[in-house]
ZAKOLDO-368416 format. One record per atom (N, C-alpha, C): residue number from 0; residue in three letters; chain; atom name; x, y, z. Coordinates in steps of 0.1 Angstrom, whole numbers, plus 5000, padded with zeros to 4 digits. Atoms other than C-alpha are relative to their C-alpha. Layout:
ZAKOLDO-368416
NUM/Ala/A/CA/X/Y/Z
...
end
This chain:
ZAKOLDO-368416
0/Lys/A/N/5005/5009/5016
0/Lys/A/CA/0257/4234/5461
0/Lys/A/C/5000/5009/4988
1/Leu/A/N/4997/5000/5012
1/Leu/A/CA/0258/4257/5435
1/Leu/A/C/5014/5009/4997
2/Val/A/N/4990/5000/5003
2/Val/A/CA/0293/4263/5437
2/Val/A/C/5005/4986/4988
3/Ala/A/N/5002/5012/5004
3/Ala/A/CA/0291/4223/5431
3/Ala/A/C/4996/5002/4991
4/Leu/A/N/5014/5007/5016
4/Leu/A/CA/0263/4224/5403
4/Leu/A/C/5011/5011/4988
5/Val/A/N/4992/4994/5010
5/Val/A/CA/0285/4257/5384
5/Val/A/C/5012/4989/4995
6/Val/A/N/4994/5008/5002
6/Val/A/CA/0316/4231/5384
6/Val/A/C/5001/4989/4994
7/Leu/A/N/5005/5015/5006
7/Leu/A/CA/0298/4198/5374
7/Leu/A/C/4993/5003/4985
8/Val/A/N/5008/4994/5011
8/Val/A/CA/0273/4223/5346
8/Val/A/C/5016/5004/4988
9/Val/A/N/4985/4996/5005
9/Val/A/CA/0311/4238/5336
9/Val/A/C/5008/4987/4989
10/Gly/A/N/4992/5006/5003
10/Gly/A/CA/0328/4209/5331
10/Gly/A/C/4995/4989/4994
11/Ala/A/N/5002/5016/5017
11/Ala/A/CA/0304/4182/5311
11/Ala/A/C/4993/5009/4993
12/Ala/A/N/4991/4986/5007
12/Ala/A/CA/0306/4219/5294
12/Ala/A/C/5007/4994/4988
13/His/A/N/4985/5004/5006
13/His/A/CA/0336/4212/5284
13/His/A/C/5003/4983/4991
14/Ala/A/N/5001/5015/5003
14/Ala/A/CA/0332/4177/5278
14/Ala/A/C/4999/4996/4988
15/Val/A/N/5008/5001/5010
15/Val/A/CA/0309/4182/5254
15/Val/A/C/5007/5005/4988
16/Ala/A/N/4996/4989/5005
16/Ala/A/CA/0326/4212/5237
16/Ala/A/C/5018/4990/4992
17/Phe/A/N/4981/5004/5006
17/Phe/A/CA/0365/4193/5234
17/Phe/A/C/4996/4987/4998
18/Gly/A/N/5002/5009/5009
18/Gly/A/CA/0346/4160/5225
18/Gly/A/C/4995/4998/4992
19/Ser/A/N/5007/5004/5009
19/Ser/A/CA/0323/4165/5196
19/Ser/A/C/5013/4998/4989
20/Glu/A/N/4992/5007/5006
20/Glu/A/CA/0331/4153/5167
20/Glu/A/C/4988/5005/4988
21/Pro/A/N/4985/5001/4999
21/Pro/A/CA/0342/4163/5139
21/Pro/A/C/5002/5015/5005
22/Pro/A/N/4997/4982/4995
22/Pro/A/CA/0360/4193/5155
22/Pro/A/C/4998/5014/4990
23/Gly/A/N/4999/4983/5011
23/Gly/A/CA/0363/4229/5141
23/Gly/A/C/4993/5005/5004
24/Thr/A/N/5016/4994/5009
24/Thr/A/CA/0328/4232/5139
24/Thr/A/C/4993/5008/5009
25/Ser/A/N/5006/4994/4994
25/Ser/A/CA/0303/4255/5153
25/Ser/A/C/4995/4997/5011
26/Ala/A/N/5006/5001/4987
26/Ala/A/CA/0289/4235/5176
26/Ala/A/C/5010/5005/5009
27/Phe/A/N/4989/5000/4995
27/Phe/A/CA/0324/4239/5195
27/Phe/A/C/4989/5010/5014
28/Phe/A/N/5005/4984/4992
28/Phe/A/CA/0310/4278/5206
28/Phe/A/C/4985/4997/5007
29/Trp/A/N/5012/5003/4992
29/Trp/A/CA/0274/4264/5217
29/Trp/A/C/4997/4990/5013
30/Ser/A/N/4996/5012/4992
30/Ser/A/CA/0283/4238/5236
30/Ser/A/C/5004/5006/5009
31/Leu/A/N/4988/4991/4987
31/Leu/A/CA/0302/4264/5259
31/Leu/A/C/4985/5012/5004
32/Leu/A/N/5011/4990/5005
32/Leu/A/CA/0278/4291/5248
32/Leu/A/C/4985/5000/5008
33/Leu/A/N/5007/5004/4991
33/Leu/A/CA/0244/4276/5264
33/Leu/A/C/5000/4999/5017
34/Pro/A/N/5002/5000/4986
34/Pro/A/CA/0250/4267/5296
34/Pro/A/C/5008/5013/5007
35/Tyr/A/N/4994/4980/4993
35/Tyr/A/CA/0271/4303/5306
35/Tyr/A/C/4988/5003/5002
36/Ala/A/N/5010/4989/4999
36/Ala/A/CA/0244/4319/5295
36/Ala/A/C/4993/4993/5012
37/Ala/A/N/5007/5008/4989
37/Ala/A/CA/0223/4298/5322
37/Ala/A/C/5008/5003/5009
38/Leu/A/N/5000/4991/4981
38/Leu/A/CA/0246/4304/5350
38/Leu/A/C/5002/5011/4997
39/Ala/A/N/5002/4989/5001
39/Ala/A/CA/0251/4336/5339
39/Ala/A/C/4986/5011/5003
40/Ala/A/N/5013/4990/4997
40/Ala/A/CA/0216/4347/5344
40/Ala/A/C/4998/4997/5018
41/Leu/A/N/5002/5007/4987
41/Leu/A/CA/0219/4325/5379
41/Leu/A/C/5011/5014/5012
42/Ala/A/N/4991/4990/4994
42/Ala/A/CA/0252/4354/5387
42/Ala/A/C/4993/5012/4999
43/Ile/A/N/5005/4987/4998
43/Ile/A/CA/0233/4383/5376
43/Ile/A/C/4985/4997/5012
44/Arg/A/N/5004/4996/4985
44/Arg/A/CA/0205/4374/5405
44/Arg/A/C/5002/4995/5010
45/His/A/N/4997/4997/4993
45/His/A/CA/0226/4368/5425
45/His/A/C/5006/5013/5004
46/Phe/A/N/4995/4982/4997
46/Phe/A/CA/0245/4405/5424
46/Phe/A/C/4982/5007/5004
47/Trp/A/N/5013/4992/5000
47/Trp/A/CA/0207/4417/5421
47/Trp/A/C/4995/4993/5014
48/Asn/A/N/5006/5004/4984
48/Asn/A/CA/0195/4398/5455
48/Asn/A/C/5009/5005/5014
49/Glu/A/N/4989/4990/4991
49/Glu/A/CA/0230/4414/5469
49/Glu/A/C/4994/5013/5003
50/Gly/A/N/4999/4983/4995
50/Gly/A/CA/0223/4448/5459
50/Gly/A/C/5007/4998/4995
51/Thr/A/N/4989/4996/5004
51/Thr/A/CA/0254/4449/5441
51/Thr/A/C/5001/4999/4983
52/Leu/A/N/4998/5004/5017
52/Leu/A/CA/0243/4445/5399
52/Leu/A/C/5005/5013/4995
53/Ile/A/N/5000/4989/5010
53/Ile/A/CA/0250/4478/5389
53/Ile/A/C/5015/5003/5009
54/Glu/A/N/4983/4998/4989
54/Glu/A/CA/0283/4483/5415
54/Glu/A/C/5003/4991/4990
55/Arg/A/N/4994/5009/5008
55/Arg/A/CA/0293/4455/5397
55/Arg/A/C/5007/4995/4985
56/Leu/A/N/4990/5001/5015
56/Leu/A/CA/0292/4455/5362
56/Leu/A/C/4999/5013/4999
57/Thr/A/N/4996/4985/5004
57/Thr/A/CA/0287/4493/5358
57/Thr/A/C/5020/5004/4996
58/Pro/A/N/4993/4991/5005
58/Pro/A/CA/0318/4501/5336
58/Pro/A/C/5006/5017/5006
59/Arg/A/N/5001/4987/5000
59/Arg/A/CA/0341/4531/5343
59/Arg/A/C/5011/5001/5001
60/Trp/A/N/4992/4996/5008
60/Trp/A/CA/0369/4553/5338
60/Trp/A/C/5013/4988/5002
61/Gly/A/N/4987/5013/5000
61/Gly/A/CA/0399/4529/5328
61/Gly/A/C/5002/4990/5003
62/Asp/A/N/4999/5008/5004
62/Asp/A/CA/0387/4501/5331
62/Asp/A/C/5001/4990/4988
63/Leu/A/N/4993/5005/5016
63/Leu/A/CA/0399/4494/5292
63/Leu/A/C/5013/4999/4999
64/Ser/A/N/4994/4999/5001
64/Ser/A/CA/0429/4500/5298
64/Ser/A/C/5005/4991/5010
65/Ile/A/N/4997/5014/4994
65/Ile/A/CA/0434/4477/5328
65/Ile/A/C/4996/4987/4999
66/Gly/A/N/4996/5014/5013
66/Gly/A/CA/0421/4450/5306
66/Gly/A/C/5004/5001/4987
67/Val/A/N/4995/5001/5013
67/Val/A/CA/0438/4456/5278
67/Val/A/C/5015/4996/5006
68/Leu/A/N/4984/5003/4995
68/Leu/A/CA/0472/4455/5300
68/Leu/A/C/5003/4989/5003
69/Ala/A/N/5000/5013/4995
69/Ala/A/CA/0463/4426/5318
69/Ala/A/C/4995/4985/4988
70/Ala/A/N/5000/5009/5009
70/Ala/A/CA/0454/4407/5284
70/Ala/A/C/5012/5000/4994
71/Thr/A/N/4987/4999/5009
71/Thr/A/CA/0487/4417/5269
71/Thr/A/C/5013/4990/5008
72/Leu/A/N/4992/5008/4991
72/Leu/A/CA/0507/4407/5300
72/Leu/A/C/5001/4984/4998
73/Leu/A/N/5012/5013/5002
73/Leu/A/CA/0480/4375/5299
73/Leu/A/C/5011/4988/4989
74/Leu/A/N/4988/5008/5017
74/Leu/A/CA/0498/4366/5260
74/Leu/A/C/5011/5005/4999
75/Phe/A/N/4991/5001/5008
75/Phe/A/CA/0524/4375/5262
75/Phe/A/C/5008/4985/5011
76/Ala/A/N/5000/5008/4994
76/Ala/A/CA/0525/4351/5295
76/Ala/A/C/5000/4985/4994
77/Ser/A/N/5008/5013/5000
77/Ser/A/CA/0511/4321/5278
77/Ser/A/C/5007/4994/4984
78/Trp/A/N/4992/5003/5012
78/Trp/A/CA/0536/4325/5242
78/Trp/A/C/5006/4993/5011
79/Leu/A/N/4987/5003/4995
79/Leu/A/CA/0564/4319/5266
79/Leu/A/C/4997/4987/5009
80/Ala/A/N/5001/5012/4990
80/Ala/A/CA/0545/4291/5290
80/Ala/A/C/4996/4991/4989
81/Arg/A/N/5002/5006/5006
81/Arg/A/CA/0535/4276/5257
81/Arg/A/C/5011/4993/4990
82/Gly/A/N/4986/5006/5005
82/Gly/A/CA/0574/4277/5244
82/Gly/A/C/5005/4987/5011
83/Ala/A/N/4995/5007/4989
83/Ala/A/CA/0583/4257/5276
83/Ala/A/C/4995/4989/4998
84/Leu/A/N/5006/5006/4996
84/Leu/A/CA/0555/4238/5277
84/Leu/A/C/4998/4988/4989
85/Ala/A/N/5007/5002/5012
85/Ala/A/CA/0547/4224/5243
85/Ala/A/C/5015/5005/4988
86/Pro/A/N/4992/5001/5012
86/Pro/A/CA/0580/4227/5225
86/Pro/A/C/4998/4999/4987
87/Asn/A/N/4994/5010/5017
87/Asn/A/CA/0596/4226/5189
87/Asn/A/C/5006/4987/5002
88/Ala/A/N/4993/5011/5000
88/Ala/A/CA/0604/4192/5180
88/Ala/A/C/4999/4989/5006
89/Thr/A/N/5006/5013/4988
89/Thr/A/CA/0587/4173/5210
89/Thr/A/C/4990/4999/5000
90/Pro/A/N/5011/4996/5003
90/Pro/A/CA/0559/4155/5212
90/Pro/A/C/4991/5006/5006
91/Arg/A/N/5012/4991/4990
91/Arg/A/CA/0541/4174/5236
91/Arg/A/C/4996/5011/4990
92/Arg/A/N/5000/4995/5007
92/Arg/A/CA/0542/4201/5204
92/Arg/A/C/4980/4998/4998
93/Ala/A/N/5017/5003/5004
93/Ala/A/CA/0507/4177/5193
93/Ala/A/C/4992/5005/5011
94/Trp/A/N/5014/4997/4992
94/Trp/A/CA/0487/4192/5223
94/Trp/A/C/4996/5009/4997
95/Leu/A/N/5003/4985/5003
95/Leu/A/CA/0489/4227/5211
95/Leu/A/C/4993/4997/4990
96/Tyr/A/N/5001/5003/5010
96/Tyr/A/CA/0479/4209/5175
96/Tyr/A/C/4986/4998/5002
97/Arg/A/N/5008/5011/4997
97/Arg/A/CA/0452/4189/5192
97/Arg/A/C/4985/5010/5005
98/Ile/A/N/5009/4993/4999
98/Ile/A/CA/0434/4222/5206
98/Ile/A/C/5002/5009/4993
99/Tyr/A/N/5002/4996/5021
99/Tyr/A/CA/0437/4243/5177
99/Tyr/A/C/4990/4996/4990
100/Leu/A/N/5009/5011/5005
100/Leu/A/CA/0421/4210/5160
100/Leu/A/C/4984/5005/5004
101/Gln/A/N/5011/4998/4992
101/Gln/A/CA/0391/4214/5184
101/Gln/A/C/4989/5016/4989
102/Leu/A/N/5004/4989/5005
102/Leu/A/CA/0387/4253/5175
102/Leu/A/C/4993/5008/4991
103/Gly/A/N/5001/4998/5010
103/Gly/A/CA/0389/4258/5145
103/Gly/A/C/5004/5007/4992
104/Asp/A/N/4990/4992/5006
104/Asp/A/CA/0401/4275/5114
104/Asp/A/C/4995/5010/5008
105/Pro/A/N/5005/4986/4995
105/Pro/A/CA/0409/4311/5128
105/Pro/A/C/4993/5011/4989
106/Glu/A/N/5013/4992/5003
106/Glu/A/CA/0392/4327/5097
106/Glu/A/C/4989/4998/4991
107/Ile/A/N/5011/5000/4992
107/Ile/A/CA/0363/4313/5101
107/Ile/A/C/4993/5010/5006
108/Leu/A/N/5002/4989/4984
108/Leu/A/CA/0360/4329/5135
108/Leu/A/C/5005/5007/4991
109/Gln/A/N/4999/4985/5006
109/Gln/A/CA/0376/4362/5118
109/Gln/A/C/4993/5000/4994
110/Gln/A/N/5010/4991/5016
110/Gln/A/CA/0351/4365/5086
110/Gln/A/C/4980/4997/5011
111/Ser/A/N/5019/5002/4989
111/Ser/A/CA/0317/4350/5115
111/Ser/A/C/4997/5009/5008
112/Val/A/N/5011/4987/4994
112/Val/A/CA/0299/4380/5129
112/Val/A/C/5000/4987/5010
113/Ile/A/N/5007/5005/4987
113/Ile/A/CA/0282/4353/5147
113/Ile/A/C/5013/4992/5010
114/Leu/A/N/4992/5012/4995
114/Leu/A/CA/0309/4329/5158
114/Leu/A/C/5010/5012/5007
115/Thr/A/N/4991/4990/4991
115/Thr/A/CA/0333/4359/5172
115/Thr/A/C/4986/5009/5012
116/Val/A/N/5006/4994/4989
116/Val/A/CA/0305/4374/5191
116/Val/A/C/4998/4987/5011
117/Ala/A/N/5003/5012/4991
117/Ala/A/CA/0298/4337/5208
117/Ala/A/C/5010/5002/5010
118/Leu/A/N/4981/4997/4995
118/Leu/A/CA/0337/4340/5214
118/Leu/A/C/4999/5006/5014
119/Leu/A/N/4999/4990/4989
119/Leu/A/CA/0333/4369/5235
119/Leu/A/C/4989/4995/5008
120/Ala/A/N/5011/5003/4988
120/Ala/A/CA/0302/4362/5257
120/Ala/A/C/5006/4989/5005
121/Ile/A/N/4997/5003/4991
121/Ile/A/CA/0316/4333/5269
121/Ile/A/C/5010/5004/5007
122/Ala/A/N/4997/4994/4996
122/Ala/A/CA/0340/4351/5276
122/Ala/A/C/4999/5010/5014
123/Ile/A/N/5000/4993/4987
123/Ile/A/CA/0321/4374/5298
123/Ile/A/C/4986/4995/5010
124/Ala/A/N/5005/5011/4988
124/Ala/A/CA/0298/4347/5310
124/Ala/A/C/5008/4995/5009
125/Glu/A/N/4992/5007/4999
125/Glu/A/CA/0329/4331/5321
125/Glu/A/C/5005/5009/5011
126/Glu/A/N/5002/4992/4989
126/Glu/A/CA/0333/4359/5343
126/Glu/A/C/4990/5000/5012
127/Leu/A/N/5009/4999/4994
127/Leu/A/CA/0303/4366/5356
127/Leu/A/C/4998/4989/5012
128/Val/A/N/5007/5013/4994
128/Val/A/CA/0300/4329/5365
128/Val/A/C/5014/5001/5012
129/Trp/A/N/4987/5003/4993
129/Trp/A/CA/0337/4321/5383
129/Trp/A/C/5007/5011/5002
130/Arg/A/N/4993/4992/4990
130/Arg/A/CA/0349/4356/5391
130/Arg/A/C/4988/5017/5010
131/Gly/A/N/5008/5002/4993
131/Gly/A/CA/0314/4368/5400
131/Gly/A/C/4996/4997/5013
132/Leu/A/N/5011/5009/4993
132/Leu/A/CA/0290/4346/5418
132/Leu/A/C/5009/4991/5004
133/Val/A/N/4998/5003/4991
133/Val/A/CA/0313/4317/5426
133/Val/A/C/5012/4999/5008
134/Leu/A/N/4994/4991/4987
134/Leu/A/CA/0338/4344/5441
134/Leu/A/C/4997/5005/5010
135/Asp/A/N/5014/4995/4991
135/Asp/A/CA/0313/4358/5459
135/Asp/A/C/5002/4988/5008
136/Val/A/N/5002/5015/4991
136/Val/A/CA/0306/4326/5474
136/Val/A/C/5009/4992/5007
137/Val/A/N/4988/4995/4999
137/Val/A/CA/0338/4319/5483
137/Val/A/C/5006/5003/5010
138/Ala/A/N/4997/4988/4989
138/Ala/A/CA/0351/4346/5495
138/Ala/A/C/4995/4999/5016
139/Ala/A/N/5004/5000/4991
139/Ala/A/CA/0328/4346/5515
139/Ala/A/C/5001/4995/5014
140/Lys/A/N/4999/5016/4990
140/Lys/A/CA/0331/4313/5533
140/Lys/A/C/5016/5000/5006
141/Leu/A/N/4984/5002/4998
141/Leu/A/CA/0368/4314/5532
141/Leu/A/C/5009/5014/5002
142/Gly/A/N/4986/4988/4994
142/Gly/A/CA/0381/4352/5531
142/Gly/A/C/4999/5005/4984
143/Pro/A/N/4994/4995/5012
143/Pro/A/CA/0390/4370/5502
143/Pro/A/C/5011/4994/4998
144/Arg/A/N/4984/5004/5005
144/Arg/A/CA/0425/4356/5499
144/Arg/A/C/5000/4992/4996
145/Arg/A/N/5004/5012/4999
145/Arg/A/CA/0417/4319/5502
145/Arg/A/C/4989/5004/4993
146/Gly/A/N/5010/5002/5010
146/Gly/A/CA/0385/4326/5485
146/Gly/A/C/5007/4998/4987
147/Phe/A/N/4997/4998/5018
147/Phe/A/CA/0402/4336/5447
147/Phe/A/C/5009/4991/5003
148/Val/A/N/4985/5003/5007
148/Val/A/CA/0430/4311/5449
148/Val/A/C/4987/4985/4999
149/Val/A/N/5015/5004/5000
149/Val/A/CA/0397/4287/5458
149/Val/A/C/4993/4997/4988
150/Ala/A/N/5005/5001/5018
150/Ala/A/CA/0381/4297/5430
150/Ala/A/C/5004/5002/4986
151/Thr/A/N/4991/5000/5010
151/Thr/A/CA/0406/4298/5408
151/Thr/A/C/5007/4982/4995
152/Leu/A/N/4998/5014/4996
152/Leu/A/CA/0416/4259/5416
152/Leu/A/C/4985/4997/4995
153/Leu/A/N/5017/5004/4999
153/Leu/A/CA/0372/4252/5413
153/Leu/A/C/5003/5002/4983
154/Tyr/A/N/5001/4999/5016
154/Tyr/A/CA/0378/4267/5375
154/Tyr/A/C/5007/4993/4992
155/Ala/A/N/4992/5007/5007
155/Ala/A/CA/0408/4246/5368
155/Ala/A/C/4992/4989/5003
156/Thr/A/N/5004/5011/5002
156/Thr/A/CA/0391/4219/5380
156/Thr/A/C/4985/4998/4991
157/Ala/A/N/5010/5001/5011
157/Ala/A/CA/0356/4225/5355
157/Ala/A/C/5008/4998/4983
158/Ile/A/N/4998/5004/5018
158/Ile/A/CA/0384/4220/5326
158/Ile/A/C/5009/4988/4998
159/Leu/A/N/4997/5014/5002
159/Leu/A/CA/0397/4188/5334
159/Leu/A/C/4997/4990/4990
160/Pro/A/N/5005/5002/5018
160/Pro/A/CA/0376/4174/5307
160/Pro/A/C/5012/4996/4995
161/Thr/A/N/4989/4999/5011
161/Thr/A/CA/0403/4183/5287
161/Thr/A/C/5014/4995/5001
162/Val/A/N/4992/5003/4997
162/Val/A/CA/0429/4170/5298
162/Val/A/C/4998/4981/4994
163/Tyr/A/N/5004/5010/5009
163/Tyr/A/CA/0418/4134/5288
163/Tyr/A/C/4992/5003/4980
164/Leu/A/N/5007/5001/5015
164/Leu/A/CA/0398/4145/5255
164/Leu/A/C/5009/5007/4990
165/Leu/A/N/4989/4995/5006
165/Leu/A/CA/0429/4163/5243
165/Leu/A/C/5013/4999/5000
166/Arg/A/N/4991/5009/5002
166/Arg/A/CA/0452/4136/5248
166/Arg/A/C/5012/4997/4993
167/Asp/A/N/4991/5003/5010
167/Asp/A/CA/0479/4127/5224
167/Asp/A/C/5008/4985/5007
168/Pro/A/N/4994/5011/4997
168/Pro/A/CA/0491/4092/5219
168/Pro/A/C/5013/4995/5007
169/Ile/A/N/4987/4995/4999
169/Ile/A/CA/0524/4103/5225
169/Ile/A/C/5011/5006/5012
170/Ala/A/N/4998/4985/4988
170/Ala/A/CA/0526/4132/5246
170/Ala/A/C/4991/4999/5011
171/Gly/A/N/5005/5013/4983
171/Gly/A/CA/0503/4113/5273
171/Gly/A/C/4984/5019/4997
172/Pro/A/N/5010/4990/4996
172/Pro/A/CA/0473/4137/5289
172/Pro/A/C/5002/5013/4995
173/Asn/A/N/5001/4980/5000
173/Asn/A/CA/0469/4173/5278
173/Asn/A/C/5002/5011/5012
174/Leu/A/N/5004/4995/4984
174/Leu/A/CA/0478/4193/5309
174/Leu/A/C/4998/5014/4992
175/Leu/A/N/4994/4988/5000
175/Leu/A/CA/0480/4231/5288
175/Leu/A/C/4985/5003/4997
176/Leu/A/N/5014/4992/4999
176/Leu/A/CA/0442/4243/5289
176/Leu/A/C/5001/5004/5014
177/Val/A/N/5001/5001/4984
177/Val/A/CA/0440/4230/5330
177/Val/A/C/5015/5015/5003
178/Ile/A/N/4993/4987/4999
178/Ile/A/CA/0473/4256/5333
178/Ile/A/C/4995/5012/4998
179/Ala/A/N/5001/4988/5000
179/Ala/A/CA/0461/4283/5315
179/Ala/A/C/4988/5005/5008
180/Ala/A/N/5012/4992/4989
180/Ala/A/CA/0432/4282/5340
180/Ala/A/C/5004/5003/5013
181/Leu/A/N/4994/4994/4986
181/Leu/A/CA/0451/4284/5365
181/Leu/A/C/5004/5010/5004
182/Gly/A/N/4992/4985/5001
182/Gly/A/CA/0477/4312/5356
182/Gly/A/C/4989/5012/4998
183/Cys/A/N/5011/4989/5005
183/Cys/A/CA/0446/4330/5341
183/Cys/A/C/4996/5005/5009
184/Gly/A/N/5007/4999/4994
184/Gly/A/CA/0428/4324/5366
184/Gly/A/C/4996/5007/5015
185/Leu/A/N/4998/4988/4989
185/Leu/A/CA/0445/4336/5394
185/Leu/A/C/5004/5019/5001
186/Val/A/N/5000/4974/5005
186/Val/A/CA/0453/4379/5378
186/Val/A/C/4989/4998/5000
187/Trp/A/N/5015/4992/5005
187/Trp/A/CA/0415/4375/5369
187/Trp/A/C/4993/5001/5018
188/Ser/A/N/5015/5002/4989
188/Ser/A/CA/0397/4365/5401
188/Ser/A/C/5015/5012/5006
189/Phe/A/N/4991/4995/4983
189/Phe/A/CA/0427/4387/5425
189/Phe/A/C/4997/5014/4990
190/Leu/A/N/5003/4992/5005
190/Leu/A/CA/0421/4414/5396
190/Leu/A/C/4987/5011/5002
191/Ala/A/N/5010/5000/4995
191/Ala/A/CA/0385/4412/5401
191/Ala/A/C/4995/5005/5010
192/Gly/A/N/4994/4992/4983
192/Gly/A/CA/0391/4418/5441
192/Gly/A/C/4998/5010/5002
193/Arg/A/N/4998/4986/4994
193/Arg/A/CA/0408/4446/5437
193/Arg/A/C/4990/5008/4994
194/Ala/A/N/5009/4991/5004
194/Ala/A/CA/0386/4462/5412
194/Ala/A/C/4984/5000/5007
195/Gly/A/N/5017/5001/4994
195/Gly/A/CA/0353/4449/5431
195/Gly/A/C/4988/5000/4989
196/Arg/A/N/5013/4992/5014
196/Arg/A/CA/0337/4456/5395
196/Arg/A/C/5011/4986/4990
197/Leu/A/N/4998/5014/5005
197/Leu/A/CA/0335/4426/5368
197/Leu/A/C/5010/5009/4982
198/Ala/A/N/4998/4996/5008
198/Ala/A/CA/0342/4454/5339
198/Ala/A/C/5015/4998/4994
199/Pro/A/N/4991/5000/5003
199/Pro/A/CA/0380/4452/5335
199/Pro/A/C/5004/4987/5000
200/Val/A/N/4990/5022/5005
200/Val/A/CA/0385/4408/5338
200/Val/A/C/4990/5002/4988
201/Ala/A/N/5009/4999/5007
201/Ala/A/CA/0356/4412/5317
201/Ala/A/C/5009/5000/4988
202/Ile/A/N/4990/4995/5014
202/Ile/A/CA/0376/4433/5287
202/Ile/A/C/5012/4986/5004
203/Ser/A/N/4982/5008/4999
203/Ser/A/CA/0414/4414/5299
203/Ser/A/C/4997/4986/4991
204/His/A/N/5005/5011/5003
204/His/A/CA/0391/4382/5295
204/His/A/C/4995/4999/4983
205/Met/A/N/5000/5000/5012
205/Met/A/CA/0377/4388/5263
205/Met/A/C/5010/5001/4985
206/Ala/A/N/4992/4998/5007
206/Ala/A/CA/0405/4401/5247
206/Ala/A/C/5016/4986/4998
207/Phe/A/N/4996/5015/5001
207/Phe/A/CA/0428/4370/5255
207/Phe/A/C/4995/4994/4993
208/Ser/A/N/5006/5015/5006
208/Ser/A/CA/0405/4344/5244
208/Ser/A/C/5004/5004/4982
209/Tyr/A/N/4994/4994/5015
209/Tyr/A/CA/0411/4370/5205
209/Tyr/A/C/5006/4993/4998
210/Phe/A/N/4991/4996/5007
210/Phe/A/CA/0435/4374/5203
210/Phe/A/C/5010/4980/4997
211/Ser/A/N/4990/5013/5000
211/Ser/A/CA/0451/4340/5215
211/Ser/A/C/4989/4985/4993
212/Ile/A/N/5015/5005/5005
212/Ile/A/CA/0420/4322/5198
212/Ile/A/C/5005/5001/4984
213/Val/A/N/5005/4997/5021
213/Val/A/CA/0419/4340/5161
213/Val/A/C/5012/5003/5000
214/Gln/A/N/4989/4993/5008
214/Gln/A/CA/0452/4363/5156
214/Gln/A/C/5008/4992/5006
215/Phe/A/N/4987/5004/5002
215/Phe/A/CA/0479/4351/5174
215/Phe/A/C/5006/4985/4999
216/Arg/A/N/4996/5011/4995
216/Arg/A/CA/0480/4317/5174
216/Arg/A/C/5012/4995/4996
217/Trp/A/N/4987/5001/5000
217/Trp/A/CA/0512/4295/5177
217/Trp/A/C/4998/5001/4979
218/Pro/A/N/4996/5005/5016
218/Pro/A/CA/0532/4297/5135
218/Pro/A/C/4996/4989/5002
219/Gly/A/N/4998/5010/5006
219/Gly/A/CA/0520/4274/5115
219/Gly/A/C/4987/4989/5005
220/Met/A/N/5007/5000/4998
220/Met/A/CA/0489/4269/5133
220/Met/A/C/4985/5001/4998
end
């Protein structure tokens, strides 16, 4: 029931965020941050009840290096994937334009401390919820290996509203964010399982999100 609640709440949050009008406003970030903050509180309560709060959240030596390395590899992979899935001079390039239109002007994001903090807070909350709470619950029932696969599938399922909301009249349903969730989710779930804590995964997610959205957009977007 708890996992189903997470999927429903996050799915609804994505529907509101990516369906917000006009696109490119701060409402996008608050539509995601507020529900995720509530779910992150549930995750922290779960860690407290399990007696693993300090163990899961305390950073250790090397977490920064692990997180940065994972983010760098994911950024490189995402550029390759974008080039393959939405190449130049094809209708599918519109998928990228629709995503970045909803995210807003990168210069405004760079100049706004509040929006930058909100973006990073969403990334942290996602890790508390998906690679913390959901992965714990699913792995306890299915085992670690099946658990991180199922947790990743649930993570991608919650993003399914974007397939329709970011669709293009010519290119059709927009699959980019769901594919990204599957790829990144597998890496972050595996990393969380191996590390036994969330700091390196949160660092990776924050770096990946920031540089994907603000710094390293596809040229011309």
